[in-house]
The first five atom37 places (N, CA, C, CB, O) and aatype in JSON, in Angstrom:
{
  "aatype": [12, 1, 6, 11, 6, 6, 3, 18, 11, 13, 0, 10, 4, 9, 6, 2, 1, 3, 4, 6, 3, 10, 6, 11, 1, 11, 9, 18, 11, 9, 10, 14, 3, 3, 6, 0, 6, 11, 6, 7, 18, 10, 1, 19, 9, 3, 6, 15, 7, 6, 3, 18, 10, 18, 14, 5, 15, 18, 13, 19, 14, 10, 8, 10, 14, 1, 6, 0, 6, 16, 0, 10, 6, 10, 0, 6],
  "atom_mask": [
    [1, 1, 1, 1, 1],
    [1, 1, 1, 1, 1],
    [1, 1, 1, 1, 1],
    [1, 1, 1, 1, 1],
    [1, 1, 1, 1, 1],
    [1, 1, 1, 1, 1],
    [1, 1, 1, 1, 1],
    [1, 1, 1, 1, 1],
    [1, 1, 1, 1, 1],
    [1, 1, 1, 1, 1],
    [1, 1, 1, 1, 1],
    [1, 1, 1, 1, 1],
    [1, 1, 1, 1, 1],
    [1, 1, 1, 1, 1],
    [1, 1, 1, 1, 1],
    [1, 1, 1, 1, 1],
    [1, 1, 1, 1, 1],
    [1, 1, 1, 1, 1],
    [1, 1, 1, 1, 1],
    [1, 1, 1, 1, 1],
    [1, 1, 1, 1, 1],
    [1, 1, 1, 1, 1],
    [1, 1, 1, 1, 1],
    [1, 1, 1, 1, 1],
    [1, 1, 1, 1, 1],
    [1, 1, 1, 1, 1],
    [1, 1, 1, 1, 1],
    [1, 1, 1, 1, 1],
    [1, 1, 1, 1, 1],
    [1, 1, 1, 1, 1],
    [1, 1, 1, 1, 1],
    [1, 1, 1, 1, 1],
    [1, 1, 1, 1, 1],
    [1, 1, 1, 1, 1],
    [1, 1, 1, 1, 1],
    [1, 1, 1, 1, 1],
    [1, 1, 1, 1, 1],
    [1, 1, 1, 1, 1],
    [1, 1, 1, 1, 1],
    [1, 1, 1, 0, 1],
    [1, 1, 1, 1, 1],
    [1, 1, 1, 1, 1],
    [1, 1, 1, 1, 1],
    [1, 1, 1, 1, 1],
    [1, 1, 1, 1, 1],
    [1, 1, 1, 1, 1],
    [1, 1, 1, 1, 1],
    [1, 1, 1, 1, 1],
    [1, 1, 1, 0, 1],
    [1, 1, 1, 1, 1],
    [1, 1, 1, 1, 1],
    [1, 1, 1, 1, 1],
    [1, 1, 1, 1, 1],
    [1, 1, 1, 1, 1],
    [1, 1, 1, 1, 1],
    [1, 1, 1, 1, 1],
    [1, 1, 1, 1, 1],
    [1, 1, 1, 1, 1],
    [1, 1, 1, 1, 1],
    [1, 1, 1, 1, 1],
    [1, 1, 1, 1, 1],
    [1, 1, 1, 1, 1],
    [1, 1, 1, 1, 1],
    [1, 1, 1, 1, 1],
    [1, 1, 1, 1, 1],
    [1, 1, 1, 1, 1],
    [1, 1, 1, 1, 1],
    [1, 1, 1, 1, 1],
    [1, 1, 1, 1, 1],
    [1, 1, 1, 1, 1],
    [1, 1, 1, 1, 1],
    [1, 1, 1, 1, 1],
    [1, 1, 1, 1, 1],
    [1, 1, 1, 1, 1],
    [1, 1, 1, 1, 1],
    [1, 1, 1, 1, 1]
  ],
  "atom_positions": [
    [[143.81, 121.47, 76.23], [143.63, 122.68, 75.47], [144.5, 123.76, 76.18], [142.09, 123.08, 75.38], [144.43, 123.93, 77.4]],
    [[145.29, 124.44, 75.38], [146.13, 125.52, 75.91], [145.32, 126.76, 76.17], [147.26, 125.83, 74.96], [144.53, 127.18, 75.34]],
    [[145.54, 127.36, 77.34], [144.84, 128.61, 77.66], [145.52, 129.77, 76.95], [144.8, 128.86, 79.19], [146.73, 129.75, 76.75]],
    [[144.73, 130.76, 76.58], [145.29, 131.96, 75.95], [146.03, 132.73, 77.0], [144.18, 132.84, 75.29], [145.7, 132.68, 78.19]],
    [[147.04, 133.45, 76.56], [147.84, 134.26, 77.47], [146.98, 135.28, 78.2], [148.96, 134.97, 76.7], [147.26, 135.62, 79.35]],
    [[145.93, 135.77, 77.55], [145.06, 136.77, 78.17], [144.31, 136.21, 79.36], [144.06, 137.32, 77.16], [143.8, 136.98, 80.17]],
    [[144.23, 134.87, 79.51], [143.59, 134.27, 80.65], [144.45, 134.39, 81.89], [143.27, 132.84, 80.38], [143.99, 134.1, 82.99]],
    [[145.67, 134.82, 81.72], [146.61, 135.02, 82.82], [146.71, 136.5, 83.12], [148.01, 134.44, 82.48], [146.62, 137.33, 82.21]],
    [[146.89, 136.84, 84.39], [147.05, 138.25, 84.76], [148.51, 138.59, 85.04], [146.18, 138.59, 85.98], [148.91, 139.75, 84.98]],
    [[149.32, 137.56, 85.36], [150.71, 137.8, 85.74], [151.61, 136.77, 85.05], [150.87, 137.73, 87.29], [151.17, 135.69, 84.65]],
    [[152.88, 137.14, 84.92], [153.85, 136.23, 84.31], [155.23, 136.44, 84.99], [153.93, 136.49, 82.74], [155.57, 137.53, 85.45]],
    [[155.98, 135.37, 85.02], [157.33, 135.4, 85.57], [158.32, 135.65, 84.41], [157.66, 134.06, 86.33], [158.31, 134.93, 83.42]],
    [[159.17, 136.67, 84.57], [160.18, 136.95, 83.56], [161.31, 135.92, 83.68], [160.74, 138.41, 83.71], [161.86, 135.74, 84.77]],
    [[161.66, 135.25, 82.59], [162.77, 134.28, 82.58], [163.89, 134.68, 81.64], [162.28, 132.91, 82.19], [164.91, 134.0, 81.57]],
    [[163.69, 135.8, 80.92], [164.71, 136.29, 80.0], [164.55, 137.81, 79.87], [164.6, 135.59, 78.62], [163.44, 138.32, 79.86]],
    [[165.67, 138.51, 79.75], [165.58, 139.98, 79.56], [166.62, 140.49, 78.6], [165.74, 140.71, 80.89], [167.03, 141.65, 78.66]],
    [[167.05, 139.61, 77.69], [168.05, 140.02, 76.7], [167.6, 141.26, 75.91], [168.34, 138.85, 75.73], [166.51, 141.28, 75.34]],
    [[168.44, 142.27, 75.89], [168.17, 143.52, 75.2], [166.96, 144.29, 75.75], [167.95, 143.25, 73.76], [166.39, 145.11, 75.04]],
    [[166.59, 144.05, 76.95], [165.42, 144.72, 77.59], [165.84, 145.28, 78.94], [164.21, 143.71, 77.76], [165.85, 144.58, 79.94]],
    [[166.17, 146.55, 78.94], [166.61, 147.2, 80.18], [165.53, 147.3, 81.23], [167.13, 148.56, 79.88], [165.85, 147.39, 82.41]],
    [[164.26, 147.3, 80.83], [163.15, 147.48, 81.77], [162.5, 146.2, 82.22], [162.13, 148.35, 81.17], [161.34, 146.22, 82.63]],
    [[163.21, 145.07, 82.16], [162.77, 143.81, 82.67], [163.82, 143.21, 83.56], [162.43, 142.87, 81.56], [165.01, 143.31, 83.29]],
    [[163.36, 142.58, 84.66], [164.28, 141.89, 85.6], [163.92, 140.4, 85.59], [164.19, 142.5, 87.09], [162.75, 140.04, 85.73]],
    [[164.91, 139.56, 85.41], [164.7, 138.12, 85.51], [164.21, 137.75, 86.91], [165.99, 137.34, 85.17], [164.59, 138.37, 87.91]],
    [[163.35, 136.73, 86.95], [162.79, 136.18, 88.21], [161.84, 137.16, 88.91], [163.92, 135.82, 89.17], [161.56, 137.02, 90.1]],
    [[161.34, 138.13, 88.17], [160.36, 139.07, 88.74], [159.0, 138.81, 88.05], [160.83, 140.58, 88.55], [158.93, 138.44, 86.87]],
    [[157.92, 139.04, 88.83], [156.57, 138.83, 88.34], [156.07, 140.14, 87.77], [155.63, 138.31, 89.46], [156.2, 141.19, 88.39]],
    [[155.48, 140.08, 86.57], [154.95, 141.27, 85.89], [153.47, 141.09, 85.56], [155.75, 141.55, 84.6], [152.99, 139.98, 85.34]],
    [[152.78, 142.2, 85.52], [151.35, 142.17, 85.17], [151.21, 142.13, 83.65], [150.59, 143.4, 85.75], [151.9, 142.86, 82.94]],
    [[150.3, 141.28, 83.16], [150.02, 141.18, 81.75], [148.72, 141.92, 81.45], [149.95, 139.7, 81.31], [147.75, 141.81, 82.2]],
    [[148.7, 142.65, 80.35], [147.47, 143.31, 79.86], [146.99, 142.55, 78.64], [147.7, 144.84, 79.52], [147.81, 142.15, 77.81]],
    [[145.69, 142.33, 78.49], [145.16, 141.63, 77.33], [145.47, 142.35, 76.03], [143.67, 141.45, 77.47], [145.29, 143.57, 75.93]],
    [[145.94, 141.61, 75.03], [146.22, 142.2, 73.71], [146.2, 141.05, 72.7], [147.62, 142.99, 73.69], [147.23, 140.41, 72.47]],
    [[145.05, 140.79, 72.1], [144.9, 139.67, 71.15], [145.82, 139.77, 69.97], [143.49, 139.61, 70.65], [146.4, 138.77, 69.54]],
    [[145.97, 140.98, 69.43], [146.82, 141.15, 68.24], [148.27, 140.86, 68.56], [146.7, 142.57, 67.68], [148.95, 140.21, 67.77]],
    [[148.77, 141.32, 69.72], [150.14, 141.06, 70.09], [150.35, 139.58, 70.27], [150.51, 141.81, 71.37], [151.37, 139.04, 69.84]],
    [[149.4, 138.9, 70.92], [149.53, 137.46, 71.14], [149.63, 136.7, 69.84], [148.35, 136.94, 71.94], [150.41, 135.76, 69.74]],
    [[148.87, 137.1, 68.85], [148.93, 136.45, 67.52], [150.33, 136.57, 66.89], [147.89, 137.08, 66.56], [150.75, 135.72, 66.1]],
    [[151.02, 137.63, 67.27], [152.4, 137.88, 66.73], [153.49, 137.33, 67.65], [152.63, 139.39, 66.52], [154.68, 137.48, 67.36]],
    [[153.09, 136.68, 68.75], [154.08, 136.1, 69.65], [154.59, 137.02, 70.74], [0.0, 0.0, 0.0], [155.67, 136.81, 71.28]],
    [[153.8, 138.04, 71.07], [154.2, 139.01, 72.09], [153.21, 139.07, 73.22], [154.36, 140.38, 71.49], [152.05, 138.68, 73.07]],
    [[153.67, 139.57, 74.37], [152.79, 139.87, 75.49], [152.91, 141.35, 75.81], [153.15, 139.0, 76.73], [153.99, 141.93, 75.7]],
    [[151.82, 141.96, 76.18], [151.83, 143.34, 76.66], [151.99, 143.31, 78.17], [150.52, 144.11, 76.24], [151.13, 142.82, 78.9]],
    [[153.13, 143.86, 78.61], [153.55, 143.73, 79.99], [153.81, 145.15, 80.57], [154.82, 142.83, 80.09], [154.36, 146.01, 79.89]],
    [[153.42, 145.36, 81.83], [153.8, 146.58, 82.51], [155.19, 146.36, 83.08], [152.77, 146.97, 83.64], [155.37, 145.56, 84.01]],
    [[156.17, 147.04, 82.54], [157.58, 146.78, 82.91], [158.03, 147.71, 84.0], [158.5, 146.91, 81.7], [157.21, 148.39, 84.62]],
    [[159.34, 147.76, 84.25], [159.94, 148.57, 85.33], [159.74, 150.07, 85.15], [161.41, 148.27, 85.42], [159.82, 150.83, 86.11]],
    [[159.47, 150.5, 83.9], [159.21, 151.91, 83.67], [157.81, 152.32, 84.14], [159.39, 152.24, 82.2], [157.49, 153.51, 84.22]],
    [[156.96, 151.31, 84.44], [155.6, 151.59, 84.82], [154.64, 151.71, 83.66], [0.0, 0.0, 0.0], [153.44, 151.91, 83.83]],
    [[155.19, 151.59, 82.46], [154.37, 151.66, 81.22], [154.22, 150.26, 80.64], [155.01, 152.62, 80.15], [154.99, 149.36, 80.97]],
    [[153.22, 150.07, 79.77], [153.08, 148.77, 79.12], [153.75, 148.76, 77.75], [151.62, 148.4, 78.99], [153.6, 149.69, 76.95]],
    [[154.49, 147.69, 77.51], [155.2, 147.49, 76.26], [155.06, 146.03, 75.83], [156.69, 147.89, 76.39], [154.71, 145.17, 76.64]],
    [[155.33, 145.77, 74.56], [155.31, 144.41, 74.05], [156.68, 143.75, 74.2], [154.86, 144.4, 72.57], [157.72, 144.34, 73.89]],
    [[156.64, 142.52, 74.67], [157.84, 141.7, 74.8], [157.56, 140.31, 74.25], [158.3, 141.63, 76.28], [156.41, 139.87, 74.23]],
    [[158.61, 139.62, 73.81], [158.4, 138.24, 73.29], [157.77, 137.34, 74.37], [159.77, 137.61, 72.81], [158.18, 137.39, 75.53]],
    [[156.8, 136.56, 73.98], [156.15, 135.63, 74.9], [157.18, 134.68, 75.54], [155.06, 134.82, 74.16], [157.01, 134.26, 76.68]],
    [[158.25, 134.35, 74.8], [159.27, 133.41, 75.28], [160.04, 133.97, 76.46], [160.24, 133.04, 74.16], [160.77, 133.22, 77.11]],
    [[159.92, 135.25, 76.76], [160.61, 135.85, 77.89], [159.85, 135.64, 79.2], [160.83, 137.34, 77.64], [160.33, 136.03, 80.26]],
    [[158.66, 135.03, 79.13], [157.82, 134.92, 80.28], [157.18, 133.54, 80.45], [156.79, 135.96, 80.21], [156.96, 132.82, 79.47]],
    [[156.88, 133.19, 81.7], [156.08, 132.02, 81.99], [154.79, 132.52, 82.65], [156.86, 130.99, 82.92], [154.83, 133.07, 83.75]],
    [[153.63, 132.33, 81.98], [152.37, 132.79, 82.57], [152.13, 132.06, 83.9], [151.18, 132.55, 81.59], [152.46, 130.88, 84.04]],
    [[151.55, 132.78, 84.86], [151.32, 132.21, 86.18], [149.83, 132.22, 86.54], [152.11, 132.98, 87.24], [149.12, 133.19, 86.28]],
    [[149.39, 131.14, 87.14], [148.07, 131.07, 87.82], [148.37, 131.29, 89.26], [147.3, 129.68, 87.58], [149.07, 130.48, 89.87]],
    [[147.87, 132.38, 89.84], [148.12, 132.71, 91.22], [146.83, 132.62, 92.02], [148.73, 134.1, 91.34], [145.75, 132.81, 91.46]],
    [[146.92, 132.34, 93.31], [145.71, 132.43, 94.16], [145.18, 133.86, 94.14], [146.02, 132.0, 95.63], [145.93, 134.81, 93.94]],
    [[143.92, 133.97, 94.34], [143.26, 135.31, 94.3], [143.95, 136.28, 95.26], [141.74, 135.18, 94.67], [144.12, 137.46, 94.94]],
    [[144.33, 135.78, 96.46], [144.97, 136.66, 97.44], [146.3, 137.21, 96.91], [145.19, 135.89, 98.76], [146.64, 138.37, 97.13]],
    [[147.05, 136.36, 96.22], [148.32, 136.78, 95.65], [148.1, 137.82, 94.53], [149.08, 135.57, 95.11], [148.83, 138.81, 94.45]],
    [[147.1, 137.59, 93.68], [146.83, 138.54, 92.6], [146.42, 139.9, 93.19], [145.71, 138.01, 91.65], [146.88, 140.95, 92.74]],
    [[145.58, 139.85, 94.19], [145.16, 141.09, 94.87], [146.34, 141.85, 95.47], [144.16, 140.77, 95.97], [146.45, 143.06, 95.32]],
    [[147.21, 141.11, 96.14], [148.4, 141.75, 96.75], [149.31, 142.38, 95.7], [149.2, 140.71, 97.57], [149.81, 143.49, 95.91]],
    [[149.52, 141.69, 94.58], [150.35, 142.23, 93.52], [149.71, 143.46, 92.89], [150.6, 141.18, 92.47], [150.41, 144.42, 92.57]],
    [[148.4, 143.44, 92.69], [147.72, 144.58, 92.07], [147.77, 145.8, 93.03], [146.24, 144.21, 91.72], [147.91, 146.93, 92.57]],
    [[147.64, 145.55, 94.35], [147.69, 146.66, 95.29], [149.09, 147.25, 95.4], [147.22, 146.21, 96.67], [149.25, 148.42, 95.76]],
    [[150.11, 146.46, 95.08], [151.5, 146.92, 95.18], [151.91, 147.83, 94.05], [152.42, 145.75, 95.23], [153.0, 148.42, 94.09]],
    [[151.07, 147.95, 93.04], [151.42, 148.79, 91.87], [151.43, 150.24, 92.2], [150.47, 148.57, 90.73], [151.71, 151.07, 91.34]]
  ]
}
């Protein structure tokens, strides 16, 4: 069974075509958004520090150890 994107807190950017506020190979925080997911998008806090919708195909959701999640959240 596939997990919902909202079950993930972070994702790795693998594409940034036409998106100035995303960097490839960088980890971004995901915010839950059921409606966006239904439409094929993820709500991501990008380089501007704001949350925006981006295509799900631009990211690989990550399961990280709790220590890594904590460290990334503290770095914000």
